[in-house]
C-alpha positions in Angstrom: -8.6 20.5 -12.5 -9.0 19.1 -16.0 -6.9 15.9 -16.3 -5.6 14.6 -19.6 -6.3 10.9 -20.6 -3.8 8.3 -19.4 -1.9 7.3 -16.3 1.2 8.7 -14.4 3.4 6.4 -12.4 4.7 8.1 -9.2 7.8 6.6 -7.6 9.4 8.0 -4.4 13.0 7.0 -4.0 15.5 7.3 -1.1 19.0 5.8 -1.1 18.3 3.2 -3.8 21.1 4.0 -6.2 22.2 0.3 -6.1 18.8 -1.3 -6.9 16.5 1.3 -8.4 17.4 0.5 -12.0 15.4 -2.7 -11.9 12.3 -0.8 -11.1 13.0 2.0 -13.6 13.8 -0.4 -16.5 10.6 -2.3 -15.8 8.7 1.0 -16.1 10.5 1.8 -19.4 9.5 -1.6 -20.7 5.8 -0.8 -20.5 4.0 -1.3 -23.8 1.4 1.4 -22.9 2.0 4.7 -24.7 1.7 7.5 -24.0 2.9 7.1 -20.4 4.1 9.6 -17.8 6.5 9.0 -14.9 7.3 11.2 -11.9 10.3 10.3 -9.8 10.7 11.9 -6.4 14.1 11.9 -4.7 13.6 12.1 -1.0 16.9 13.6 0.2 19.0 10.6 -0.9 22.7 10.6 0.2 24.0 7.8 -2.1 23.8 9.3 -5.5 20.2 8.2 -6.2 19.3 11.6 -7.7 22.0 11.3 -10.3 20.8 7.8 -11.2 17.3 9.1 -11.7 18.4 12.0 -13.8 20.7 9.9 -15.9 17.9 7.3 -16.6 15.5 10.1 -17.5 17.9 11.4 -20.1 18.4 8.0 -21.5 14.8 6.9 -22.1 12.7 10.1 -22.3 10.6 10.2 -25.5 7.7 12.3 -26.8 5.3 9.5 -25.7 7.2 8.7 -22.5 7.4 11.7 -20.3 9.7 11.7 -17.2 9.8 14.3 -14.5 12.4 14.2 -11.7 11.7 16.3 -8.6 13.0 16.5 -5.1 11.3 16.4 -1.7 13.2 17.3 1.5 10.5 16.4 4.0 11.4 12.8 5.1 9.1 9.9 4.4 7.5 8.2 1.4 4.1 9.9 2.1 5.6 13.4 1.7 7.4 12.2 -1.5 4.2 10.7 -2.9 2.3 13.9 -2.3 5.1 15.9 -4.0 4.9 13.6 -7.0 1.1 13.9 -7.1 1.5 17.7 -7.6 3.1 16.9 -10.9 0.4 14.6 -12.2 -1.8 15.9 -15.0 -3.3 12.6 -16.1 -6.7 11.2 -15.2 -5.1 8.2 -13.4 -2.3 7.9 -10.9 -0.3 4.7 -10.1 2.0 4.9 -7.1 4.9 2.4 -7.1 7.9 1.5 -4.9 11.5 1.8 -5.9 12.5 -1.8 -5.2 9.7 -3.6 -7.0 9.0 -4.3 -10.7 6.3 -4.6 -13.3 6.0 -6.7 -16.4 5.7 -5.0 -19.8 1.9 -5.4 -20.2 1.1 -4.2 -16.7 -0.1 -0.7 -17.4 -1.8 -1.7 -20.7 -3.8 -4.4 -18.9 -4.8 -2.1 -16.0 -6.0 0.7 -18.3 -8.4 -1.8 -20.1 -10.4 -1.8 -16.9 -10.4 1.9 -16.4 -13.4 3.0 -18.4 -16.0 2.1 -15.8 -14.0 2.2 -12.6 -12.5 4.6 -10.1 -10.0 2.1 -8.8 -8.3 -0.7 -10.7 -6.5 -3.4 -8.6 -4.5 -6.5 -9.3 -2.9 -9.5 -7.7 0.9 -9.3 -7.0 3.7 -11.8 -6.6 5.7 -11.4 -3.3 9.3 -12.6 -3.1 10.6 -13.0 0.5 14.3 -12.9 1.6 14.5 -16.7 1.5 13.5 -16.8 -2.2 10.0 -18.0 -1.6 7.2 -16.7 -3.8 3.5 -16.2 -3.1 0.6 -14.5 -4.7 -1.3 -11.8 -2.8 -4.7 -11.3 -4.2 -6.6 -8.0 -4.6 -10.1 -8.2 -3.2 -12.9 -6.2 -5.0 -15.5 -7.0 -2.4 -15.8 -6.5 1.3 -13.4 -3.8 0.6 -12.6 -2.1 3.9 -12.1 -5.5 5.7 -9.8 -6.9 3.1 -7.8 -3.7 2.7 -7.2 -3.7 6.5 -6.5 -7.4 6.9 -4.9 -8.3 3.6 -3.4 -5.1 2.3 -5.6 -4.8 -0.9 -4.9 -1.1 -1.0 -1.1 -1.4 -0.5 0.8 1.0 -2.6 1.8 -1.4 -5.5 -1.6 -3.1 -5.8 -3.9 -0.6 -7.4 -4.2 2.6 -9.4 -7.0 5.2 -8.9 -8.3 8.3 -10.5 -6.2 11.2 -9.6 -9.2 13.2 -8.5 -10.0 10.4 -6.0 -6.6 10.7 -4.3 -7.2 14.5 -4.1 -10.8 14.0 -2.7 -9.5 11.6 -0.1 -7.0 14.1 1.2 -3.8 12.6 -0.3 -1.2 10.8 1.9 -1.0 11.6 5.6 2.6 12.7 6.1 2.2 12.3 9.9 1.3 8.6 9.6 4.4 6.6 10.4 3.1 3.1 9.9 0.5 1.5 7.6 0.1 4.8 5.8 -1.0 3.1 2.6 -3.8 1.2 4.5 -4.9 4.4 6.2 -5.1 6.2 2.9 -7.0 3.2 1.5 -9.6 3.4 4.2 -10.2 7.1 3.3 -10.4 6.3 -0.4 -12.8 3.4 0.1 -15.1 5.5 2.4 -15.9 7.6 -0.8 -17.6 4.5 -2.3 -15.5 4.3 -5.5 -16.2 1.8 -8.3 -13.6 -0.9 -8.1 -12.5 -3.4 -10.8 -9.9 -6.2 -10.5 -7.5 -7.1 -13.4 -8.0 -10.8 -14.4 -5.1 -13.2 -15.0 -1.6 -13.8 -13.6 0.1 -11.1 -11.5 2.1 -8.5 -13.5 3.7 -6.9 -10.4 6.6 -8.4 -8.4 7.2 -7.2 -4.8 10.8 -7.9 -3.7 11.7 -8.0 0.0 15.0 -6.4 0.6 17.3 -6.0 3.6 16.8 -2.2 3.2 13.0 -2.5 3.6 13.0 -4.8 6.6 14.4 -3.4 9.9 14.1 -4.9 13.4 11.2 -6.9 14.6 8.4 -6.0 12.2 5.6 -5.6 14.8 7.0 -5.0 18.2 9.4 -2.3 17.1 6.7 -0.3 15.4 3.7 -1.1 17.6 2.9 2.4 18.6 2.9 3.5 14.9 0.5 0.7 14.0 -1.8 1.5 16.8 -1.8 5.1 15.7 -2.8 4.0 12.2 -5.6 1.7 13.5 -7.1 4.6 15.5 -7.2 6.7 12.2 -8.6 3.7 10.2 -11.3 3.1 12.8 -12.4 6.7 12.4 -12.3 6.6 8.6 -14.4 3.4 8.4 -16.8 4.6 11.1 -19.5 2.9 13.1 -19.5 -0.7 14.4 -17.5 -2.0 11.4 -14.7 0.4 12.2 -14.6 -0.8 15.8 -14.7 -4.6 15.2 -12.5 -4.6 12.1 -9.7 -2.7 13.8 -10.0 -4.7 17.0 -9.6 -7.9 15.0 -6.5 -6.4 13.6 -5.4 -5.4 17.1 -5.9 -9.0 18.4 -3.8 -10.4 15.6 -1.2 -7.7 16.2 -1.2 -8.4 19.9 -0.5 -12.1 19.2 2.4 -11.3 16.8 3.9 -8.9 19.3 3.6 -11.5 22.1 5.3 -14.1 20.0 8.2 -11.7 19.6 8.4 -11.2 23.3 6.7 -7.8 23.3 3.7 -6.3 24.9 0.7 -8.5 25.9 -2.9 -8.8 24.8 -4.2 -6.7 27.7 -1.8 -3.8 26.9 -2.8 -3.7 23.2 -6.5 -4.4 23.2 -7.8 -5.0 26.8 -9.0 -1.5 27.3 -11.3 -1.8 24.2 -13.3 -4.7 25.5 -15.9 -2.4 26.9 -16.8 -1.5 23.3 -18.1 -5.0 22.6 -20.6 -7.5 23.9 -19.7 -10.9 25.3 -19.8 -12.7 21.9 -17.3 -10.4 20.3 -15.0 -10.2 23.4 -14.8 -14.0 23.3 -14.3 -14.0 19.5 -11.4 -11.5 19.8 -9.8 -13.5 22.5 -10.1 -16.7 20.3 -8.5 -14.9 17.4 -5.7 -13.8 19.6 -5.1 -17.3 20.9 -5.3 -18.9 17.5 -2.7 -16.5 16.1 -0.5 -16.9 19.2 -0.3 -20.6 18.7 0.9 -20.1 15.1 -2.4 -20.3 13.3 -2.5 -18.6 9.9 -5.4 -16.9 8.0 -7.2 -15.8 11.2 -8.8 -12.8 9.5 -10.3 -15.0 6.7 -11.2 -17.9 9.1 -13.1 -15.8 11.5 -14.7 -13.3 9.0 -18.1 -15.1 8.9 -18.6 -14.6 12.7 -18.1 -10.8 12.6 
C-alpha cells in the first residue's frame, strides 16, 4: 500500500462518554496539520458513540480529518486493528481514551520521523492519589526495557504504519499486556528508533474505570500467557532470561497480594537456567517481595 505523508491517531473507546472529551479536545488542540484521527467505538452502552460523532461534526476541517467507526468484537486490540484498517498515512499513533496530549505533541514527534521507524517519548503518569511521575522511553536495550518498563506501551510511541502491518497487528486473543506483546514483535524486526527530547507531552491518567481488582493476582494467567508469547517473539537465551526476570517480579507481587507463590509461577522453569541465574532469579524475587523497587534496573548488569 502507498501511504500518504503524515500521521493518524487511532483511539479505541468503550463506555467513556463521561470522560472522553478531555482526550478528544487534547487531540483537537494539536498544532500539527494536516492531521487524521480514527475513533473506534467498541460496542459502548453509555452513549459514547454519540459523543464521538458529535465531536467529529464540531471540529472536522479540511486539514483535520476524523473518521468514526464501530467494532463489535470486544477488546481494545480488536478496536485498534479496526482503526488501523482506516489508516492511509505513513505513520500511526495509537492512543487511549482517558489520557491527553499537549498541543505540540504530534508536531514534536514528527520532527524525529525522517530517519526512524519508531518515535518514542517520555510520559507523565498521574495515579489515583494525585501523585505524578515521569516514565521514560528507552531507545536502547529495547526488548528488555519494553518488557520491564513498558517503553512500547500504547501511548508512548508512534510507528510507521507498515511496521504495524509487518508485525502482524494487535493480537486480539491476548488478554493482558497486549501492548508489550505487540512491542516485542515490532522490535524483533530491528526498527530504527528515536526518542523525543524534552519534557513529556503526554499525560496518562489513572481512573477507577481502568483499575479493577488486584492488579496482578486477578490477571496472573493472562500475564503468564503474554510472557510465553513474548519469550517466543524475543527468542533465544534473551527471551528466556528476560521473561523469567519478569516472572520473578510478578511472583513477588502476587505473593504480596496473598496470591500464588514463587514455585507455582516460575519454579518449573528453573531447569532452563544454570546455577548462577537460578540464584539471581531467586534474589530478584526476594528483593521485590521485601518491597524493593527498581529490581529490573538494579539487576540488569548481572543478566
